[in-house]
N, C-alpha and C positions, 0 to 999 in steps of 0.2 A: 090273876088267879094263882094261888099257891100250887106248887108242884111237889110231889113226893120225892125225896132224895133216895137214890139207890147207889150202892157202892159198886165198883167194878174193878177188874184186874187190869194190869198194865200190859197191853198188847199194842203193836203197831204195824210197821210197814215192810214192804218187800221191794227190793231193788231189782231192776232188769236192764238188759242192754238191747240196743236196737241198731239201720243205716240210711239216714236221710241227710241231705245237705241243707244248710240254712243259708246258702249263698244266693238263693233265688230272688231276694229282694224283700221289700217291706211286708209282703203278704205271707211270708214264710212263718212257720211256727212249729214248735214241738213241745211235747210233754214228757215228763219223767217222774219216776216214783221217788219218794223220800222214805228213809229208814229212821224211825224214831230211835233216839239214844238208848232207851230201855227195852226195845223190842228184843225178843229171843233171837231175831235174825241180825241184830247189831253186834259188832265185835266188842262193843262196850259192855254187853250183857254178861252178868255174872250170876250163874244159877244158884250160887251159894247164898246170895243176898235175898232177903225177904222183900215182898212188895213194899212194905213200910220203909225199909232201908233205901230202896231205889227212889221212892217218892221224896223222902227227906233229903237225899243227895241232890235231886233236881231242884228242890226248894232252896237249898243252900247255894246252889249255883246261881239262882236268880239274884240273890243278894250280892254275891261276889261279882257277877257280871255287871250289875248296876253301878258298882263302884268304879268299874273301868270306863263307864260312859260319862263320868263326871267331867264337866268342861275344864276342870283343873288338872286333868291328866296330862302327861308330858307329850302326847302325840295327838296330832289333828285327826289321824285315822285310828278309830277305836275298833278292835275286833275281838272275835271270840276264838281264842286260841288255847285256853287252858284245858286241863284234863276234864273232859266231859261237859264243858260249859255249853257247847252247842247241843241243840235238841234234835235236829234233823240232819241226816247225812245223805250225800249224793255220791253215787258211783260214777267215776269219770276215768277216761283213758287219756294219756298224755304222750305225745310224740309220734314219730313214724319210724318203725312200727309202734302201735299204741301199747302203753304200759298201764295196767290197771292201778287205780288208787281210790281211796275212799276219803272224802273231805267234807267238812262241815258246811252246810248251806246256811248262809247267814245274811239277813237283811240289815244287820248292824255292823257290816264290815265292807270295805271296798276292795282292797288288793287281794286277788287270788294268789296264794303262794303254796309251794310244795317243796318238801325237803329234797335236796339234790346232791349228787356226787360232784366233786369231792367234798366230803363232809369234814369241815374244819372242827365243828363242834355241833353235832346233830343229836337229837334225842332218839332213843330206840323206837322203831316202828315195826309193825307186823309186815307191811308191804316192803319190797326192796326199794331202796332209795332210787329216785329217778336219775339215770345217767345220761346227761345231754349228749355225750360223745357218741352214743348209740342211736341217736335220732337224726334223720336226714333233714328234718324241718326246724331244728332248733337254731335260734339266732339271738345273740346278745344285742342289746340296743345301744346306740351311741348317745353321748351326752346331749346332742342337739335334736334328738328324736322327740316327737310330740309327747309320747307317754312319759319320757324322762323329765321333760320340762314341766308337765302337769304334776308329776309326783314331787318335783322340786318345789313347786308352788305350795305344796302341802307340807313341806319340810321333811319329806320322806326319802328323797333320792339325793345322791351326790355323785361326783364324777372323779375319775382317775384314769389316766392313760386313754382318755376318750371313751371309756367304758362306763355305762350307767349302773350304779348299784343302789340298793335300798337298805334302809335300816329303820326298824320300828321298835319302839319301847312301849310296854303296856303297863297298866296301873298296878299289876301284881308283880312287877319287875321282870316279867318274861320278855324276851327279845327275839327278833328274827331279822336276819340280814343275809344279803346275797346279791346276785345279779338280776337286773331287770332285763327280761328277755321276751321273745315271742315264740310261740309254739302252737302246734295243732292240738286242740283238745277235742275229745269225743265224749258226748253225753248220752247216757241211755235215754231211749224214747219209748213211750207206750204204744207208738204206732207200728212197731214191728221192725224198725231199723235203728240207726244211730244218727244223732245230730253231730255233724263234723264241723268244727269251728277252726279255720286256719288263722294263723297270725294273731293269736290271742296274747295280749300282754299279761305277763304274770311274774311273780317273784320266784327265782330259782334259789331256794334258801340253802346256804352252806354253813351258816352259824345260827343255830336256833336252840335256845335254852329256856328253862323255866318249868312250869307245871304242866307240861304237855303229856298227852296220852298216846301210848304206842299204837293204838288202834286207828288213829287218824294220821294221814300224811300231810294235812294242812287244812286250808279253807277254800270255799268258793264264795267270793265277795259279791253280794247282791245289793249293796247299798247304793246311794244316790251320787257318790263321788265319781270323778272322771275316770278313775282306775278300775271301777267295778265292772263285772261281767255284763250287767244290764246296760251300762253306759256304752261299753265297747260294742255291744250288739244292737245299739239303739236303732240304727237304720234298718237292719235286717228284721228286727222284731217289732218295729214301730214304737219302741219305747214302752212296750207292754209286757208285764208278767203277772201271774196270779198263782195262788195256791189254795188248796182246800185240805184242811187238817182233820182227819177222822177223830172221833171221840175215843176215849181210852177203853171203852168197853168192846171195841171191835176185835175180831180174831186177827192173828198175825198175817193172814193171807190177804187182808183188806188194806189197800195202800192209800197213803196220802199222796197227792199229786202236786207238782209244780209245773206251770205252763208258761211258754214264751211265745210271743208274736200273736198270730191270728187265733191260736188256741187259748189265749189268755183273756180274750174279750169277755167281759161280764155283762150279760144282757138278760132281758126278760122281766116278768112281773116281780115286784118286790125289791128291785135293785135300788140302793140309795148310795149317794156319793158325797164325799166331803173333800174340800180343797187340801192339797199338800202345801205346807207353808215353808218357804225358803228361809233357812237359818243356817248358822255355822255351828259345827261342821256339816258339810253337805252330805256326809255319809248317811245320816239318819233321816227317816221318814216322819216328819213332824206333822201332826194334825191338831185340831183344836177341840178339846172335850169341854163342852159348856156346862154340862150337869149330868148327874145320875138320878134316877128315880127308883124308889123302893115303894111299891104300891102307889099311894097318893102323895108320898113324901119326896120332895125334891131337894137334892143336895147340889148346890151351885158351885161352879168353879170360877165364878165371876169375882172381880175385884175392882176397887175404885180406880178411876182414871186419875192420873196425876194432875191433869189440867181441867177437870170438870167433876160434876156430881154424878154423872151416869156411871153405870157399872158394866163392865165387859169382861169376857173371858180372855185371858192373855192368849194371843195367837201362837199356835205351835207349842202348846203347853204339855204335850205328851207325844212320845214316839211309839210307833207300832214296830214290835220286834219279834221276829220268829224264833230267836234263840233264847228268850227268857221265858221261863215257865209261868211264874206268878205275875200278877199285875201289881205294880208299885205305885202308890198314890201319895200325894203330899199329906203330911200328918193331919192338918186341919180338916182336909176333905175326908180322909179315912175316918177320923173321929166321928164326923157327922154321919157317914155311911154306917158305921158300926152301931151308932145309937139308933138309927132307923131300923136296922135289921133286928136288933135286940127287942125293940118294941113290937116287931111283926112276927117273930118266931116264938112259938110255944115249945120249949124244950129245956132239958137240963143242961146248963152250961158246965163245961169241964175245962181243965187246963191242958195245954199242949205239953207233953213231956219233953219235947225238943226245944221249947221256949222260943219258937219262931212265930207262931200264930197267937193272936190275942182273942179271937172269937172262935170258940170251939164248942161243940155240943156232943152229948152222948148220942151215939148213933142208935137209932131205933127205926123200926119199920114204918112208923107213922110220923117221923120227923119231916115236917113240911117247911120249905123255904120259899120266900116270895121271889118272883122274877125281878131282875135288875135291868133297867133300861138305860143304855148309854146314849146320851144326846151329843153327838158330834155336830159341828156346824153343817146343817143341811142333811144330816143322816142320823136317824134314830134306829138303834138295834137292840133287840131284846136278847139278853144272854141266857144260855141254858143253865138252869139251876144245878145240873150235874157237872157243870164246869166252874160255877161260882162257889159251890160247896163240894168238898171232896173228903172221902174217908181216908185220912192220912195214915191211920193205923187202926187196927181192929178196935171198934167201939168208939172211935173219936172222929168226928166230922168237923172240918174247919173251913172258914172263909178263905178262898184262894187269892184274896187281895190283901196286901200288907202295906203299912206306912213306910215311907222313906224320908230321910232328912236331906236327901240330895235335891238339887234344883230340878233335876230331870225325872219326870214321871214316865212309866213304861207300861204299855198295853201288851201283856204277855200272851203266850200262845194258848194257854187254857181258855182265855177269853175269846180266842179266835176260832176255836174248834166248831165244826159244822157251819162255817161261813165260807163261801167262795169269796176270796179277797183279791181284788184286782188293782194293780198299780199302773197308772198311765202317766208316764213322765213327760209326754207331750202336752196333754191337757192339764197336767199337774193336779191330779186328783186320785183318790183311792176309793174304790167301790166295795160295797158289802152286799151279799145276797145270801139269805138264810138257805142252807143247802144240806141235804144228806150227803156228806162227803164220801161215805162208803159206796155210793152209787155213781161217783164221778169216773 
């Protein structure tokens, strides 16, 4: 059934702080709020920019970010470190006593790193640089430590004077380097306390340069690689985390949530699950998208087998990424999707002045767009029409899926809104549940 498109303003989330320990074992869990990049409560927010300016900046970040995910990039660990490329921010405290920082929460990144004193070459940031000499729990790691060995296997760490250091280069020529260390991190929790994580491995960055933004101190890596926060907490949180992203029409007091451990279990009527596919690099969460449906029209992701006549969808043909706004599809799949939508939508087509989108319509009160169903292996989900089509500027509504020439397709966060999405790294599956995230 077709749904009427409605435009909405950019609002999002609120961060809070809380004091619980997650050292209690695998049943422990905690939840914290996420701040959307363009929220009035985000330090990235610029009141002088229009809603259209902010939207198009987010869309351009999707394209830039995708290029960093290309397998041909120089680093095995790909991360979201450039100015505003991350969409959701987490408030964290580092050290003893704790020092507040704001960092990008990113499922497309592994190593958590923060800018540290002494700064050989640091970019300007709003928060004070973390000074490890003022923390009683800071400790650099040796070359033979397990975290250093794991990072060395990824080509990220090196050794000198028995001290472990890291160096990462990114596709846009940004770099980060410094000491591999362990420290106590404190994460805000919605339960009224704080989640304290002792001996968390992270990068204490002394040499960081590139297109970084002064409002963020670094990133929180939520990827699938050995260095990620999720992997480091695997025993404590049972390998589980989930998030629920509110739609963009919610007021700024309504939060998106990210959950760890027992709080992250996705259960109840309507839950569907699809296998996570193991591929390289291990950072990314690969799943298999078999087809899309527009009304009665099916768009297949299947291709011929090399050794037979049957057709199958390539396993792990798309990654789920919280840090990319748009959904990026292979050109041939996108072309078929666009053709099906053009046939189904009765409206006046217009051009996108920014030349990013190819399918746009004149926004009217009676513009109706059909639902799009995504068929992952074992999991069918119906996307919200208000996330698949968005009024990108006054009078122009565009499809929020675009073609990419890269080998890697990306399921962006607009397509994830109002779904409780749970990752279980023990069962190796990701689950979806249609949810009003504003009520979580």
